[in-house]
C-alpha positions in Angstrom: -12.9 20.0 4.5 -10.8 19.0 1.4 -11.7 15.9 -0.4 -10.0 13.5 -2.7 -11.2 15.3 -5.8 -9.2 18.5 -5.0 -5.8 16.8 -4.4 -3.6 15.8 -7.4 -3.8 11.9 -7.8 0.0 11.4 -7.7 0.5 13.1 -4.3 -2.7 11.5 -3.0 -1.7 8.0 -3.9 1.9 8.4 -2.6 0.8 9.6 0.8 -2.1 6.9 1.1 0.5 4.2 0.1 2.8 5.2 2.7 -0.1 5.4 5.4 -1.3 2.0 4.2 2.1 0.3 4.7 3.2 2.0 8.0 0.0 2.8 10.0 -2.7 0.8 8.7 -0.5 -2.3 8.2 -2.1 -3.6 5.1 -0.3 -6.9 4.5 1.3 -7.9 1.2 1.0 -11.7 0.6 4.3 -13.8 0.2 3.4 -14.7 -3.3 3.2 -11.0 -4.4 7.0 -10.9 -4.6 7.1 -13.2 -7.5 4.2 -12.2 -9.8 3.6 -9.9 -12.7 0.7 -7.6 -12.5 -0.9 -8.8 -15.8 -0.4 -10.8 -19.1 0.8 -7.5 -20.8 3.8 -7.2 -18.5 7.1 -8.9 -19.2 8.4 -8.7 -15.6 7.5 -8.5 -11.9 7.4 -4.8 -10.5 10.8 -3.4 -9.7 9.4 -1.0 -6.9 9.4 -2.8 -3.5 6.4 -0.7 -2.4 4.2 -1.6 -5.5 1.5 -3.5 -3.6 0.7 -0.4 -1.3 0.9 2.0 -4.3 -1.7 -0.3 -6.3 -3.8 -0.5 -3.0 -3.9 3.2 -2.7 -4.9 3.5 -6.3 -7.6 1.1 -6.1 -9.0 2.8 -3.0 -9.1 6.1 -4.6 -10.6 4.7 -7.8 -13.4 3.1 -5.6 -13.8 6.5 -3.9 -14.3 8.4 -7.1 -15.9 6.0 -9.5 -18.5 4.6 -7.0 -19.4 0.9 -6.9 -16.7 -0.7 -9.1 -16.0 -4.4 -9.6 -13.0 -6.6 -10.4 -13.4 -6.5 -14.1 -13.6 -2.8 -14.5 -10.4 -2.6 -12.2 -8.8 -5.2 -14.4 -9.5 -3.1 -17.5 -8.2 0.2 -15.8 -4.9 -1.4 -14.9 -4.4 -3.4 -18.2 -2.3 -2.4 -21.0 -0.9 -3.3 -24.5 1.2 -6.5 -24.9 4.2 -6.4 -27.1 3.7 -9.3 -29.4 6.8 -9.0 -31.4 6.1 -8.5 -35.2 2.3 -8.8 -34.7 0.4 -5.6 -33.8 0.0 -4.9 -30.0 -3.2 -6.1 -28.3 -4.9 -4.9 -25.1 -4.9 -7.4 -22.2 -6.5 -6.8 -18.8 -4.5 -6.9 -15.6 -4.4 -9.8 -13.3 -7.5 -10.3 -11.2 -5.9 -12.2 -8.1 -3.9 -9.0 -7.1 -7.1 -6.8 -7.3 -9.3 -9.3 -5.6 -6.8 -9.8 -2.7 -6.5 -6.0 -2.1 -10.3 -5.7 -2.3 -10.6 -8.4 0.4 -8.0 -6.7 2.6 -10.1 -3.5 2.4 -13.3 -5.5 3.3 -11.6 -6.9 6.2 -10.3 -3.5 7.4 -13.7 -1.9 6.8 -12.8 0.6 4.2 -15.0 -1.1 1.4 -18.1 -3.3 1.4 -19.7 -5.6 -1.2 -22.8 -4.4 -3.0 -24.8 -5.9 -5.9 -22.3 -4.6 -8.8 -18.9 -4.5 -7.0 -17.5 -2.6 -4.2 -18.2 0.7 -2.6 -16.4 2.8 -0.1 -17.7 2.8 3.4 -18.0 5.9 5.7 -14.9 4.6 7.4 -12.9 4.5 4.1 -14.3 8.0 3.0 -13.3 9.5 6.3 -9.8 8.0 6.1 -9.2 9.4 2.7 -10.8 12.8 3.4 -8.6 13.2 6.5 -5.4 12.3 4.5 -6.6 14.7 1.8 -7.1 17.6 4.3 -3.5 16.9 5.7 -2.0 17.0 2.3 -3.7 20.4 1.4 -2.5 21.9 4.7 0.9 20.8 4.1 1.1 22.2 0.6 -0.1 25.7 1.8 
């Protein structure tokens, strides 16, 4: 059986995002249409499916990196802010988006809270492994 480790991340995230949107029915909150993803960004995302792409990416990161918290994910999705003449400075991503996605995954049953963050449940691991197997079969 193929696992997430053996599939290229871009293919995996694309397929999982599409599945989260259409089959799992992961909901995007109304306020998500109007927010930036962090202080380092100048505008809100241009892609209409950005919520599900970020969700798929977070689920993959939890699968690979074990128990992971909001602060580590904020750092992972952060970036450098253009401050004009001053040197660029690193800013972490917004935490509300990440927290909302993690709460949705808890509600669905893909993740669960532990002492130092969130970890993937057997249901979430099975979901990602099934999609990884499907991707590997299609690519052959």
